[in-house]
C-alpha positions as CSV (number, residue, x, y, z in Angstrom):
1,X,0.0,0.0,0.0
2,X,2.7,2.5,0.9
3,X,4.4,1.9,-2.5
4,X,1.2,2.5,-4.3
5,X,0.8,5.7,-2.4
6,X,4.3,6.8,-3.3
7,X,3.9,6.1,-6.9
8,X,0.6,7.7,-6.9
9,X,2.0,10.8,-5.4
10,X,4.9,10.8,-7.9
11,X,2.4,10.5,-10.7
12,X,0.5,13.5,-9.5
13,X,3.6,15.4,-9.0
14,X,4.6,14.7,-12.7
15,X,1.2,15.9,-13.8
16,X,1.6,19.2,-11.9
17,X,5.1,19.8,-12.9
18,X,4.3,19.1,-16.6
19,X,1.3,21.5,-16.2
20,X,3.5,24.3,-15.1
21,X,6.4,23.7,-17.5
22,X,6.7,25.4,-20.8
23,X,5.1,23.6,-23.7
24,X,8.3,23.1,-25.5
25,X,11.8,23.3,-23.9
26,X,15.0,22.4,-25.3
27,X,17.0,19.6,-23.5
28,X,19.4,21.0,-21.0
29,X,22.0,19.7,-18.5
30,X,20.6,19.4,-15.0
31,X,23.1,18.8,-12.0
32,X,22.2,17.5,-8.6
33,X,24.0,17.0,-5.4
34,X,23.0,13.7,-3.8
35,X,23.9,12.2,-0.5
36,X,23.1,9.5,2.0
37,X,21.3,11.2,4.8
38,X,20.6,9.7,8.3
39,X,17.7,10.3,10.7
40,X,18.3,9.4,14.3
41,X,15.1,8.2,16.0
42,X,14.7,9.0,19.8
43,X,12.0,7.4,22.0
44,X,11.2,7.7,25.6
45,X,12.5,4.6,27.6
46,X,10.7,2.9,30.5
47,X,12.6,5.2,32.9
48,X,11.2,8.3,31.2
49,X,14.5,9.2,29.6
50,X,15.0,9.8,25.9
51,X,17.1,7.2,24.3
52,X,18.2,6.5,20.6
53,X,16.4,3.6,19.3
54,X,17.7,3.6,15.7
55,X,19.1,5.3,12.8
56,X,17.4,5.3,9.3
57,X,19.2,6.2,6.1
58,X,17.7,7.8,2.9
59,X,18.9,9.6,-0.2
60,X,18.7,13.4,-0.1
61,X,16.9,14.6,-2.1
62,X,14.7,11.6,-2.5
63,X,13.2,12.6,-5.8
64,X,14.8,14.1,-8.9
65,X,12.6,15.6,-11.6
66,X,14.0,16.1,-15.1
67,X,12.7,16.2,-18.7
68,X,13.2,13.5,-21.3
69,X,16.3,14.4,-23.4
70,X,18.1,16.3,-20.5
71,X,21.7,15.4,-19.6
72,X,21.8,14.5,-16.0
73,X,24.9,15.1,-13.8
74,X,24.6,13.6,-10.3
75,X,27.3,14.3,-7.7
76,X,27.0,11.5,-5.1
77,X,28.6,11.6,-1.6
78,X,28.7,9.3,1.3
79,X,29.1,11.1,4.6
80,X,28.0,8.0,6.7
81,X,30.3,5.7,8.6
82,X,29.6,2.7,6.3
83,X,30.4,2.0,2.8
84,X,27.3,2.9,0.5
85,X,26.9,3.2,-3.3
86,X,24.4,4.6,-5.8
87,X,22.7,3.0,-8.8
88,X,19.9,3.7,-11.2
89,X,19.6,0.2,-12.7
90,X,17.2,1.2,-15.6
91,X,19.9,3.7,-16.8
92,X,22.9,1.6,-16.2
93,X,24.3,4.1,-13.8
94,X,26.4,2.6,-10.9
95,X,29.0,4.4,-8.8
96,X,30.3,1.2,-7.3
97,X,31.3,1.5,-3.6
98,X,31.6,4.9,-2.0
99,X,34.1,5.0,1.0
100,X,32.8,6.0,4.4
101,X,33.0,9.6,5.4
102,X,33.6,11.4,2.2
103,X,33.6,8.9,-0.7
104,X,32.2,10.6,-3.9
105,X,31.6,10.0,-7.5
106,X,30.0,11.9,-10.3
107,X,27.8,10.2,-12.8
108,X,26.3,11.6,-16.1
109,X,23.8,10.2,-18.5
110,X,21.0,11.4,-20.9
111,X,17.4,10.8,-19.6
112,X,16.3,9.3,-22.9
113,X,13.1,7.5,-21.6
114,X,10.2,9.1,-19.7
115,X,9.0,7.4,-16.5
116,X,9.6,6.7,-12.8
117,X,12.9,5.1,-12.2
118,X,14.1,3.9,-8.7
119,X,17.6,4.6,-7.5
120,X,19.1,2.8,-4.6
121,X,22.3,2.0,-2.6
122,X,24.0,-0.7,-4.7
123,X,26.1,-2.2,-1.9
124,X,24.5,-5.2,-0.1
125,X,24.3,-5.0,3.6
126,X,27.1,-6.7,5.5
127,X,27.2,-5.5,9.0
128,X,30.5,-7.3,10.0
129,X,32.3,-5.7,7.0
130,X,30.8,-2.3,7.5
131,X,29.0,-2.2,4.2
132,X,25.7,-0.4,4.0
133,X,23.2,-0.8,6.8
134,X,20.5,-3.0,8.0
135,X,17.8,-0.7,6.5
136,X,19.4,-1.2,3.0
137,X,16.1,-2.1,1.3
138,X,14.6,1.3,2.2
139,X,17.6,3.4,0.9
140,X,15.7,4.3,-2.3
141,X,14.6,7.4,-4.2
142,X,13.1,8.1,-7.6
143,X,14.2,9.8,-10.9
144,X,11.1,11.3,-12.4
145,X,11.6,11.9,-16.0
146,X,8.8,13.8,-17.8
147,X,7.9,13.4,-21.4
148,X,8.4,16.7,-23.2
């Protein structure tokens, strides 16, 4: 249900953005700074004290909106303590592993197909090796490519 609501929201966003965009626009280069964000969750313990109960990772920003035909440049950084990576499988984009606390890579491609494309961490979780995190399956974002 959550995935359906997310995709429905993205579809609505696409319609709204398309309605506000000029009817014809030439392809352009769009650049994005993308990084692995972290949210610490705090909860009240049984003793009434606040305590950290978990950390959750996500891409910032979680949605990138471009037009079909645009050249996309994404500079990806990893400020987290574990190895992460970035991939958009439908476009063959893959940074490989990004070292902890500063690993970075820039990828470039042409958004030649309209649609909604998932991007994610491309490093499978391995807690002992310090690769990714246990919430790996939730480290996703979306590239929204609008048809001109």
